Backbone bond lengths (Angstrom), bond angles and torsions (degrees), N, CA, C in turn:
res aa  C-N    CA-C-N  psi(-1)  N-CA   C-N-CA  omega(-1)  CA-C   N-CA-C  phi
1 X - - - 1.555 - - 1.470 108.91 -
2 X 1.303 119.27 130.37 1.392 122.48 172.50 1.574 111.76 -78.43
3 X 1.238 118.28 143.94 1.455 122.11 -179.01 1.566 109.39 -109.64
4 X 1.251 118.40 117.11 1.507 122.11 -177.45 1.470 108.20 -54.59
5 X 1.329 119.42 137.03 1.372 130.54 176.19 1.461 113.21 -126.53
6 X 1.336 114.85 150.41 1.506 118.99 176.40 1.388 107.87 -72.22
7 X 1.384 118.53 128.84 1.452 121.86 179.98 1.544 109.92 -70.48
8 X 1.375 115.36 153.38 1.400 120.59 -179.56 1.505 107.78 -71.07
9 X 1.309 117.66 153.39 1.517 118.00 172.72 1.504 106.94 -68.88
10 X 1.340 113.41 161.87 1.472 123.98 -177.19 1.580 112.86 -122.92
11 X 1.240 118.66 158.12 1.475 124.72 173.68 1.446 109.33 -90.57
12 X 1.324 118.71 119.03 1.407 125.83 175.78 1.576 113.27 -73.80
13 X 1.369 111.31 121.79 1.475 121.13 -178.93 1.571 107.84 -121.07
14 X 1.269 115.16 129.48 1.452 120.77 -179.93 1.532 112.18 -132.32
15 X 1.411 112.10 121.92 1.372 118.73 178.34 1.547 111.53 -98.19
16 X 1.317 118.32 137.87 1.476 121.69 172.18 1.516 110.99 -120.40
17 X 1.313 115.03 135.25 1.383 115.95 168.92 1.493 109.77 -128.69
18 X 1.371 119.25 153.49 1.443 124.27 -176.45 1.400 105.63 -164.80
19 X 1.403 112.45 169.55 1.513 118.59 178.55 1.520 111.76 -82.35
20 X 1.420 116.76 -29.42 1.521 121.29 -179.69 1.480 108.63 -114.03
21 X 1.289 117.20 135.80 1.494 121.91 175.25 1.526 109.01 -64.07
22 X 1.331 117.51 -35.23 1.481 117.88 -176.86 1.472 116.89 -56.69
23 X 1.335 117.75 -17.54 1.479 119.80 -178.95 1.518 111.69 -88.69
24 X 1.289 118.30 -22.73 1.376 123.18 -173.41 1.594 111.04 -68.21
25 X 1.202 119.40 -40.94 1.546 121.86 176.27 1.556 114.89 -59.21
26 X 1.406 116.56 -49.90 1.422 117.04 178.83 1.594 112.82 -66.23
27 X 1.381 115.67 -30.27 1.403 119.25 176.10 1.497 107.73 -69.73
28 X 1.278 121.03 -48.42 1.437 123.60 175.71 1.478 116.07 -57.90
29 X 1.333 117.44 -28.31 1.454 121.97 172.59 1.501 112.28 -72.66
30 X 1.311 120.52 -35.49 1.398 127.50 176.52 1.551 109.74 -67.91
31 X 1.359 115.19 -39.71 1.446 116.93 176.62 1.554 112.02 -69.05
32 X 1.341 115.95 -38.85 1.507 117.47 179.60 1.570 107.63 -67.21
33 X 1.360 120.11 -31.60 1.420 120.15 178.79 1.519 109.50 -64.29
34 X 1.377 117.19 -35.45 1.378 121.04 -175.28 1.580 110.70 -87.28
35 X 1.319 121.55 -40.84 1.413 121.40 -170.76 1.518 115.67 -117.72
36 X 1.400 117.54 4.81 1.442 119.30 164.88 1.654 105.50 102.14
37 X 1.333 108.25 -177.62 1.467 118.15 -178.74 1.408 117.54 -49.65
38 X 1.310 121.26 138.75 1.431 127.41 167.01 1.392 113.52 -85.10
39 X 1.311 124.83 132.23 1.419 125.65 -179.61 1.504 114.33 -111.86
40 X 1.331 118.82 -19.51 1.479 122.08 177.34 1.505 108.04 -140.64
41 X 1.383 112.60 140.64 1.514 115.45 178.00 1.577 102.09 -139.24
42 X 1.342 107.90 139.28 1.554 115.70 -171.56 1.606 100.69 -84.79
43 X 1.299 109.54 168.57 1.535 117.59 166.79 1.419 112.74 -68.12
44 X 1.291 116.42 169.72 1.503 117.57 176.40 1.572 108.18 -74.71
45 X 1.284 117.17 137.57 1.443 124.83 -175.24 1.578 108.01 -127.15
46 X 1.257 115.88 142.77 1.452 120.15 171.67 1.589 106.63 -76.19
47 X 1.317 115.84 143.32 1.426 125.03 174.14 1.534 108.48 -107.32
48 X 1.244 118.94 91.18 1.444 119.73 -169.87 1.576 113.31 -130.85
49 X 1.355 115.68 33.80 1.393 120.09 -165.66 1.550 109.80 -103.81
50 X 1.297 118.51 -15.40 1.534 123.26 178.15 1.448 113.46 -157.40
51 X 1.264 118.06 153.66 1.463 120.99 175.59 1.510 112.32 -96.07
52 X 1.322 115.95 9.50 1.444 122.57 -177.10 1.508 114.73 -52.56
53 X 1.307 115.21 -37.56 1.538 123.66 -173.24 1.534 109.74 -89.95
54 X 1.228 121.06 -13.65 1.496 122.05 -166.85 1.539 111.97 -61.66
55 X 1.307 119.05 -39.02 1.416 121.31 -178.37 1.509 111.92 -62.05
56 X 1.290 110.60 -43.38 1.602 118.50 177.24 1.475 114.51 -75.93
57 X 1.284 117.60 -42.11 1.440 119.99 -163.46 1.567 109.73 -118.06
58 X 1.199 120.78 -11.30 1.519 123.74 -173.36 1.509 113.10 78.95
59 X 1.232 115.83 -167.84 1.457 123.93 178.76 1.548 110.78 -154.50
60 X 1.365 117.04 165.33 1.449 127.64 -11.66 1.514 110.30 -70.42
61 X 1.369 111.41 155.22 1.486 117.46 176.22 1.507 112.03 -96.73
62 X 1.367 116.01 156.67 1.474 117.47 175.06 1.486 105.95 -132.65
63 X 1.405 118.39 153.93 1.470 124.13 -176.50 1.459 108.81 -127.75
64 X 1.417 109.07 151.74 1.379 120.64 167.97 1.508 109.89 -143.85
65 X 1.419 118.93 140.80 1.500 117.99 -173.99 1.523 107.60 -120.65
66 X 1.359 119.07 149.09 1.393 122.56 -171.22 1.594 101.48 -134.98
67 X 1.337 108.97 140.98 1.492 118.20 169.03 1.547 112.17 -119.21
68 X 1.239 115.57 137.84 1.409 122.89 -168.94 1.535 112.87 -99.94
69 X 1.275 118.31 141.17 1.463 127.45 -173.75 1.596 108.99 -61.96
70 X 1.250 113.24 -54.92 1.466 118.78 -175.57 1.515 113.04 -67.94
71 X 1.331 117.88 123.58 1.508 119.10 179.04 1.452 110.50 -71.92
72 X 1.306 118.71 153.56 1.489 119.06 -177.39 1.613 107.15 -120.84
73 X 1.309 112.49 163.48 1.472 116.63 168.38 1.480 108.48 -78.38
74 X 1.375 117.14 139.02 1.410 122.00 175.80 1.490 116.28 -49.51
75 X 1.377 113.84 -41.42 1.437 123.64 179.83 1.525 113.87 -61.38
76 X 1.385 119.91 -15.35 1.383 124.43 178.60 1.568 115.10 -74.47
77 X 1.364 114.83 -13.07 1.486 115.60 -169.02 1.533 115.62 -57.98
78 X 1.321 115.93 -40.32 1.465 119.57 177.84 1.550 114.29 -59.15
79 X 1.359 117.55 -46.16 1.386 122.93 176.27 1.512 113.90 -66.02
80 X 1.338 116.59 -33.08 1.379 121.58 172.80 1.528 117.48 -64.22
81 X 1.314 114.25 -38.55 1.437 125.11 175.89 1.545 109.35 -63.63
82 X 1.346 118.36 -45.65 1.403 126.54 177.79 1.551 107.69 -62.08
83 X 1.293 120.17 -40.87 1.474 121.50 178.19 1.451 111.86 -69.29
84 X 1.351 123.10 -37.73 1.455 125.99 176.21 1.472 109.27 -69.61
85 X 1.276 121.06 -38.01 1.526 120.02 172.47 1.522 112.92 -57.60
86 X 1.266 120.57 -35.78 1.418 129.59 179.37 1.546 108.18 -69.63
87 X 1.310 116.51 -39.20 1.432 119.11 178.00 1.565 110.24 -69.03
88 X 1.314 114.63 -40.32 1.503 120.31 175.20 1.504 108.44 -51.94
89 X 1.341 115.57 -49.29 1.457 124.20 -175.00 1.577 109.43 -61.12
90 X 1.361 116.09 -41.29 1.423 120.87 -176.52 1.596 109.50 -64.56
91 X 1.283 111.06 -33.54 1.637 112.57 -177.66 1.495 109.72 -98.28
92 X 1.381 120.29 8.06 1.480 123.20 -179.82 1.614 103.98 -71.32
93 X 1.272 112.60 156.89 1.450 120.53 177.22 1.651 106.23 -137.38
94 X 1.255 111.31 129.96 1.472 119.63 178.04 1.534 110.75 52.09
95 X 1.368 118.67 36.12 1.402 125.43 173.83 1.552 111.89 79.85
96 X 1.355 117.32 11.48 1.443 119.69 175.07 1.519 109.05 -120.13
97 X 1.354 111.30 145.30 1.474 114.37 176.57 1.571 111.87 -71.28
98 X 1.308 112.83 138.29 1.520 118.07 172.32 1.554 104.51 -91.48
99 X 1.239 118.72 -24.12 1.511 120.10 179.79 1.560 111.89 -138.36
100 X 1.257 114.97 145.46 1.422 121.50 172.82 1.540 109.47 -106.72
101 X 1.297 119.29 124.84 1.503 122.66 -172.76 1.591 105.90 -112.48
102 X 1.297 116.49 122.30 1.460 122.36 -179.40 1.505 111.56 -114.49
103 X 1.354 123.88 94.64 1.428 121.52 179.25 1.543 112.76 -84.27
104 X 1.299 115.40 146.94 1.528 119.44 177.53 1.458 106.17 -155.57
105 X 1.318 118.01 -175.73 1.401 124.78 174.61 1.485 116.98 -140.67
106 X 1.326 116.08 152.04 1.448 123.62 179.54 1.487 109.45 -108.82
107 X 1.400 112.43 133.97 1.467 121.54 165.81 1.557 107.09 -125.77
108 X 1.257 116.63 172.17 1.512 117.26 -178.19 1.549 109.45 -58.37
109 X 1.313 116.49 -34.57 1.481 119.63 -167.26 1.558 112.74 -99.40
110 X 1.389 117.95 -14.64 1.430 118.51 -172.00 1.484 111.88 -159.41
111 X 1.272 111.95 161.75 1.501 119.67 167.37 1.543 110.12 -124.60
112 X 1.270 114.57 128.48 1.483 122.89 -175.48 1.555 112.59 -119.40
113 X 1.260 116.13 138.94 1.464 123.73 174.34 1.503 110.05 -109.20
114 X 1.313 115.69 154.00 1.488 122.72 169.25 1.466 113.38 -95.07
115 X 1.318 119.64 138.98 1.427 123.33 175.65 1.506 113.81 -141.99
116 X 1.283 116.60 150.27 1.432 122.77 173.69 1.429 112.68 -86.81
117 X 1.257 120.58 -6.53 1.432 125.36 -175.73 1.602 112.92 -107.99
118 X 1.379 112.16 126.33 1.436 118.49 -179.58 1.586 108.96 -78.22
119 X 1.274 112.39 148.03 1.413 121.84 172.51 1.516 109.66 -159.54
120 X 1.331 118.72 168.04 1.481 122.77 -169.48 1.528 113.91 -58.36
121 X 1.245 119.39 -30.07 1.512 123.16 -174.93 1.553 107.36 -97.90
122 X 1.254 126.47 -2.38 1.439 127.39 -173.09 1.531 107.33 -99.57
123 X 1.339 114.36 137.03 1.485 120.02 175.75 1.537 114.32 -105.07
124 X 1.274 113.70 134.01 1.485 118.78 -176.79 1.475 107.20 -70.98
125 X 1.418 115.20 129.13 1.524 119.34 178.77 1.506 112.99 -122.45
126 X 1.335 118.41 16.74 1.429 124.67 176.36 1.512 114.23 102.33
127 X 1.322 115.41 167.29 1.499 127.70 174.65 1.543 110.35 54.62
128 X 1.426 115.76 27.14 1.458 121.66 177.79 1.532 109.27 77.34
129 X 1.315 120.66 20.24 1.363 121.72 -175.44 1.533 109.45 -117.44
130 X 1.390 120.94 145.16 1.396 124.73 174.94 1.483 113.20 -117.63
131 X 1.369 121.45 150.27 1.479 127.23 174.44 1.424 109.11 -92.57
132 X 1.363 120.35 129.17 1.436 125.03 -179.14 1.506 106.00 -112.91
133 X 1.351 114.12 112.84 1.475 118.12 174.16 1.576 106.50 -68.61
134 X 1.307 116.91 107.50 1.456 120.00 -171.16 1.529 112.94 -93.08
135 X 1.403 113.13 -45.97 1.464 119.97 179.12 1.507 108.82 -137.04
136 X 1.364 114.37 154.02 1.521 117.86 172.85 1.495 100.00 -122.90
137 X 1.361 112.23 155.62 1.458 122.65 -179.39 1.578 105.38 -110.99
138 X 1.328 116.86 113.46 1.423 121.97 175.88 1.545 107.51 -145.23
139 X 1.420 112.41 148.44 1.372 122.59 175.98 1.557 114.25 52.81
140 X 1.258 115.73 37.12 1.495 119.35 175.75 1.548 116.44 87.94
141 X 1.326 118.75 5.41 1.430 116.38 -179.71 1.528 109.69 -160.83
142 X 1.322 113.47 165.77 1.493 118.34 -178.92 1.519 107.65 -75.60
143 X 1.309 114.97 143.23 1.457 122.58 179.59 1.588 105.15 -117.11
144 X 1.334 113.60 124.78 1.488 116.79 174.04 1.501 107.91 -75.88
145 X 1.280 118.23 156.59 1.400 127.47 175.16 1.536 111.81 -112.90
146 X 1.293 117.93 168.24 1.481 120.66 -172.20 1.574 109.81 -59.54
147 X 1.246 120.27 -25.41 1.507 126.59 -178.10 1.549 112.60 -106.05
148 X 1.310 120.20 7.02 1.480 120.16 179.07 1.507 105.22 -65.79
149 X 1.286 113.85 131.25 1.453 124.04 170.32 1.527 109.02 -51.48
150 X 1.402 117.09 139.18 1.556 115.80 179.29 1.458 113.93 -58.81
151 X 1.416 116.83 -38.91 1.465 113.00 -180.00 1.530 115.53 -65.72
152 X 1.297 118.35 -23.69 1.488 117.00 175.53 1.431 113.96 -85.58
153 X 1.362 115.85 -7.09 1.481 122.14 169.87 1.535 112.70 -89.23
154 X 1.333 115.21 -8.19 1.476 121.59 -178.02 1.559 111.64 -69.92
155 X 1.347 116.80 137.27 1.419 121.55 -173.62 1.563 109.12 -55.08
156 X 1.388 119.92 -45.00 1.437 121.68 -175.46 1.654 110.02 -53.70
157 X 1.451 109.96 -46.31 1.458 114.88 -179.62 1.561 112.09 -66.27
158 X 1.301 112.83 -43.95 1.593 117.26 176.82 1.495 108.85 -58.58
159 X 1.282 122.52 -40.80 1.436 125.49 -178.27 1.510 106.98 -62.04
160 X 1.379 118.19 -47.83 1.470 120.46 -178.88 1.533 110.25 -66.10
161 X 1.278 115.74 -40.76 1.466 117.36 -179.91 1.553 110.72 -66.26
162 X 1.281 117.46 -29.44 1.482 121.14 178.40 1.533 108.73 -66.68
163 X 1.399 114.48 -38.07 1.478 116.19 177.64 1.502 109.38 -72.46
164 X 1.284 120.59 -31.89 1.455 123.16 176.37 1.493 107.93 -62.89
165 X 1.351 116.69 -46.89 1.479 122.68 -177.58 1.579 110.05 -59.58
166 X 1.287 113.72 -45.20 1.544 116.36 175.20 1.481 111.70 -59.90
167 X 1.389 118.62 -45.11 1.454 117.32 -177.58 1.553 108.98 -69.25
168 X 1.252 116.24 -35.42 1.567 117.15 173.86 1.514 111.92 -58.99
169 X 1.268 117.35 -43.03 1.438 121.48 -178.94 1.550 109.94 -63.52
170 X 1.305 119.35 -39.13 1.387 128.29 174.72 1.552 109.27 -63.94
171 X 1.419 115.98 -49.93 1.408 118.23 179.55 1.578 114.55 -56.29
172 X 1.356 114.30 -43.28 1.419 121.53 -177.59 1.534 108.76 -60.62
173 X 1.408 115.14 -48.34 1.446 120.56 -179.66 1.523 110.76 -60.33
174 X 1.242 118.88 -39.16 1.531 124.98 -178.89 1.550 110.88 -82.20
175 X 1.317 117.56 -6.51 1.528 119.02 -176.55 1.490 113.46 63.95
176 X 1.230 116.40 37.16 1.553 120.30 172.70 1.422 115.57 -62.58
């Protein structure tokens, strides 16, 4: 018989991509107002993996990722996605998003993103939101999966997520 256990807290990671760099800072400020202090920020990265967003947002797109100091409960991911959707709406212009916000969380063994879209590998977590197992951590590195988005398999993203994982490990040890 398995015995239910309290899940470990997770490190909140939020990626933002947009056409214009100038929108990222105010979006990041809105996220910090909602989720607390940011403790890691990625370098600027080109978002060049799909044309899916071009009609709505234009091109080329750029990305920046943020990790937050305060650890979260894994069960909060659905409500976090709802909150980030509302922030997207706040910054929208003429019915089009100016920024796309992708929340997820880091654990020692995996990185999970939130999505409003169902798919075979996504698990429903409530509020119309699904958890997407995006990367697993094995043998000292992140392993992409058959469905991992190409941008999350990019070395720049993996390097940043490795830094987030290291910081998460330190946070857990220190009881942050």
